KOLPAKE-444072 format. One record per residue (C-alpha): residue in three letters; residue number from 1; x, y, z. Coordinates in steps of 0.05 Angstrom, whole numbers, plus 5000, padded with zeros to 4 digits. Layout:
REM residues N
SITE,type,seq,x,y,z
SITE,ALA,NUM,X,Y,Z
...
END
This chain:
REM residues 219
SITE,type,seq,x,y,z
SITE,UNK,1,4564,4943,4914
SITE,UNK,2,4577,4878,4949
SITE,UNK,3,4638,4872,4992
SITE,UNK,4,4686,4817,4974
SITE,UNK,5,4678,4756,5018
SITE,UNK,6,4735,4710,5035
SITE,UNK,7,4761,4666,5090
SITE,UNK,8,4785,4704,5150
SITE,UNK,9,4860,4715,5145
SITE,UNK,10,4888,4755,5202
SITE,UNK,11,4955,4791,5205
SITE,UNK,12,5007,4760,5249
SITE,UNK,13,5006,4784,5321
SITE,UNK,14,5079,4767,5334
SITE,UNK,15,5110,4818,5381
SITE,UNK,16,5155,4868,5345
SITE,UNK,17,5218,4843,5379
SITE,UNK,18,5203,4773,5353
SITE,UNK,19,5177,4793,5284
SITE,UNK,20,5238,4778,5242
SITE,UNK,21,5258,4715,5279
SITE,UNK,22,5188,4687,5275
SITE,UNK,23,5182,4701,5200
SITE,UNK,24,5205,4652,5148
SITE,UNK,25,5262,4694,5121
SITE,UNK,26,5308,4679,5063
SITE,UNK,27,5362,4721,5033
SITE,UNK,28,5393,4716,4964
SITE,UNK,29,5422,4759,4909
SITE,UNK,30,5350,4776,4890
SITE,UNK,31,5333,4807,4958
SITE,UNK,32,5300,4785,5023
SITE,UNK,33,5235,4746,5029
SITE,UNK,34,5192,4749,5091
SITE,UNK,35,5122,4719,5096
SITE,UNK,36,5117,4710,5021
SITE,UNK,37,5138,4781,5003
SITE,UNK,38,5205,4794,4970
SITE,UNK,39,5240,4861,4977
SITE,UNK,40,5290,4869,4921
SITE,UNK,41,5317,4938,4936
SITE,UNK,42,5383,4949,4973
SITE,UNK,43,5369,4952,5048
SITE,UNK,44,5354,5021,5075
SITE,UNK,45,5367,5042,5147
SITE,UNK,46,5310,5022,5193
SITE,UNK,47,5271,4988,5138
SITE,UNK,48,5257,4930,5185
SITE,UNK,49,5215,4979,5227
SITE,UNK,50,5170,4990,5167
SITE,UNK,51,5170,4922,5133
SITE,UNK,52,5154,4881,5195
SITE,UNK,53,5128,4811,5191
SITE,UNK,54,5058,4838,5207
SITE,UNK,55,5063,4891,5151
SITE,UNK,56,5086,4840,5100
SITE,UNK,57,5031,4791,5119
SITE,UNK,58,4981,4847,5110
SITE,UNK,59,5011,4864,5042
SITE,UNK,60,5010,4792,5021
SITE,UNK,61,4937,4783,5041
SITE,UNK,62,4913,4845,5003
SITE,UNK,63,4954,4825,4942
SITE,UNK,64,4927,4755,4943
SITE,UNK,65,4855,4778,4949
SITE,UNK,66,4856,4838,4903
SITE,UNK,67,4917,4832,4858
SITE,UNK,68,4883,4795,4801
SITE,UNK,69,4826,4845,4799
SITE,UNK,70,4874,4903,4799
SITE,UNK,71,4912,4872,4740
SITE,UNK,72,4847,4869,4701
SITE,UNK,73,4831,4943,4708
SITE,UNK,74,4824,4981,4643
SITE,UNK,75,4880,5028,4626
SITE,UNK,76,4955,5019,4627
SITE,UNK,77,4979,4949,4642
SITE,UNK,78,5016,4938,4706
SITE,UNK,79,5087,4957,4688
SITE,UNK,80,5150,4968,4729
SITE,UNK,81,5141,5034,4765
SITE,UNK,82,5196,5084,4751
SITE,UNK,83,5219,5096,4822
SITE,UNK,84,5271,5149,4810
SITE,UNK,85,5280,5208,4764
SITE,UNK,86,5319,5204,4698
SITE,UNK,87,5391,5226,4701
SITE,UNK,88,5407,5296,4675
SITE,UNK,89,5433,5266,4610
SITE,UNK,90,5369,5228,4597
SITE,UNK,91,5393,5159,4615
SITE,UNK,92,5363,5112,4666
SITE,UNK,93,5372,5135,4738
SITE,UNK,94,5434,5113,4774
SITE,UNK,95,5438,5060,4828
SITE,UNK,96,5449,5116,4878
SITE,UNK,97,5384,5149,4857
SITE,UNK,98,5347,5084,4863
SITE,UNK,99,5376,5072,4932
SITE,UNK,100,5356,5143,4953
SITE,UNK,101,5285,5132,4928
SITE,UNK,102,5277,5068,4968
SITE,UNK,103,5306,5103,5030
SITE,UNK,104,5255,5160,5020
SITE,UNK,105,5198,5109,5016
SITE,UNK,106,5221,5078,5082
SITE,UNK,107,5231,5145,5117
SITE,UNK,108,5161,5167,5097
SITE,UNK,109,5132,5117,5146
SITE,UNK,110,5180,5133,5203
SITE,UNK,111,5157,5205,5210
SITE,UNK,112,5130,5222,5279
SITE,UNK,113,5075,5242,5291
SITE,UNK,114,5045,5204,5233
SITE,UNK,115,5004,5241,5181
SITE,UNK,116,4930,5223,5177
SITE,UNK,117,4932,5232,5101
SITE,UNK,118,4963,5189,5047
SITE,UNK,119,4960,5194,4971
SITE,UNK,120,4975,5126,4941
SITE,UNK,121,5003,5117,4872
SITE,UNK,122,4956,5089,4820
SITE,UNK,123,4932,5017,4829
SITE,UNK,124,4952,5003,4757
SITE,UNK,125,5025,5020,4770
SITE,UNK,126,5070,4967,4798
SITE,UNK,127,5121,4971,4853
SITE,UNK,128,5180,4937,4820
SITE,UNK,129,5218,4928,4885
SITE,UNK,130,5165,4888,4922
SITE,UNK,131,5142,4820,4897
SITE,UNK,132,5097,4761,4916
SITE,UNK,133,5116,4696,4881
SITE,UNK,134,5153,4735,4828
SITE,UNK,135,5095,4783,4814
SITE,UNK,136,5105,4857,4828
SITE,UNK,137,5053,4886,4876
SITE,UNK,138,5009,4944,4857
SITE,UNK,139,5043,5009,4878
SITE,UNK,140,4977,5037,4902
SITE,UNK,141,4963,4976,4943
SITE,UNK,142,5032,4980,4976
SITE,UNK,143,5023,5054,4994
SITE,UNK,144,4954,5042,5021
SITE,UNK,145,4973,4980,5061
SITE,UNK,146,5033,5011,5094
SITE,UNK,147,4994,5073,5114
SITE,UNK,148,4937,5034,5145
SITE,UNK,149,4978,4978,5177
SITE,UNK,150,5028,5025,5209
SITE,UNK,151,4986,5086,5226
SITE,UNK,152,4911,5072,5229
SITE,UNK,153,4905,5045,5299
SITE,UNK,154,4948,5100,5328
SITE,UNK,155,4908,5154,5291
SITE,UNK,156,4843,5125,5317
SITE,UNK,157,4870,5124,5388
SITE,UNK,158,4886,5198,5380
SITE,UNK,159,4815,5213,5356
SITE,UNK,160,4836,5220,5284
SITE,UNK,161,4817,5180,5222
SITE,UNK,162,4862,5154,5167
SITE,UNK,163,4847,5190,5101
SITE,UNK,164,4864,5164,5032
SITE,UNK,165,4867,5214,4974
SITE,UNK,166,4844,5179,4911
SITE,UNK,167,4866,5219,4851
SITE,UNK,168,4849,5203,4779
SITE,UNK,169,4801,5144,4788
SITE,UNK,170,4782,5124,4718
SITE,UNK,171,4727,5072,4727
SITE,UNK,172,4673,5045,4772
SITE,UNK,173,4712,4980,4777
SITE,UNK,174,4772,5017,4805
SITE,UNK,175,4729,5054,4856
SITE,UNK,176,4696,4988,4877
SITE,UNK,177,4764,4956,4889
SITE,UNK,178,4785,5014,4933
SITE,UNK,179,4720,5010,4973
SITE,UNK,180,4727,4935,4983
SITE,UNK,181,4800,4943,5003
SITE,UNK,182,4780,4994,5055
SITE,UNK,183,4730,4944,5084
SITE,UNK,184,4779,4886,5083
SITE,UNK,185,4835,4927,5113
SITE,UNK,186,4790,4948,5170
SITE,UNK,187,4774,4875,5184
SITE,UNK,188,4847,4853,5182
SITE,UNK,189,4873,4910,5226
SITE,UNK,190,4813,4908,5273
SITE,UNK,191,4784,4976,5260
SITE,UNK,192,4711,4996,5267
SITE,UNK,193,4673,4994,5201
SITE,UNK,194,4677,5059,5164
SITE,UNK,195,4741,5082,5198
SITE,UNK,196,4781,5092,5134
SITE,UNK,197,4759,5154,5096
SITE,UNK,198,4770,5171,5023
SITE,UNK,199,4779,5238,4990
SITE,UNK,200,4773,5245,4915
SITE,UNK,201,4775,5304,4867
SITE,UNK,202,4717,5302,4819
SITE,UNK,203,4689,5359,4778
SITE,UNK,204,4626,5317,4767
SITE,UNK,205,4611,5314,4842
SITE,UNK,206,4634,5385,4858
SITE,UNK,207,4625,5443,4810
SITE,UNK,208,4687,5475,4838
SITE,UNK,209,4728,5412,4827
SITE,UNK,210,4746,5410,4900
SITE,UNK,211,4757,5354,4949
SITE,UNK,212,4697,5308,4960
SITE,UNK,213,4693,5260,5018
SITE,UNK,214,4667,5194,4992
SITE,UNK,215,4610,5169,5035
SITE,UNK,216,4593,5108,4992
SITE,UNK,217,4624,5046,5021
SITE,UNK,218,4619,4974,5000
SITE,UNK,219,4590,4929,5054
END
């Protein structure tokens, strides 16, 4: 597989204490927009520590380079991800449940020490609270990007590697996108090639159906 080639687009290196002031930020009834990414959910405590200018630039770059290919994957179309459980009476979840779900997403990336493992949602599901130019980002892309942008360099400095659990991959095209995103993310974050590791569960590769570390990487 050939790695995707593109012009070099690096994440912003603005110091954290200047991140929000340096970003082009706009607020409206539809949410807050920073570096081309709009967050439509009600603000959660400390969310600015997760969705920094650097993180949103990273998200925007991966979406710009891979979003169209993700949208073309076979299977369910990108549709708004249900981000909270149905109410007990079977109606749509309440605003309080939606707010709690967003808060939980933010808090997942504030845990110390950070976990080396992440299990992204499917690439073909959309994160209906995060948009780029009115288009919802892939939920899997969001989960992957936040894990790598926030945790990878620290994990490497501690002698650990960031692991991504890829569950339910349905096509070679989907696997190829993941492999190329690993490579591109390493370039953007400044990680040595091959730093990001993938774990998948495949009965075809393992008679016991257990975890298999993917060694195949697009370069």
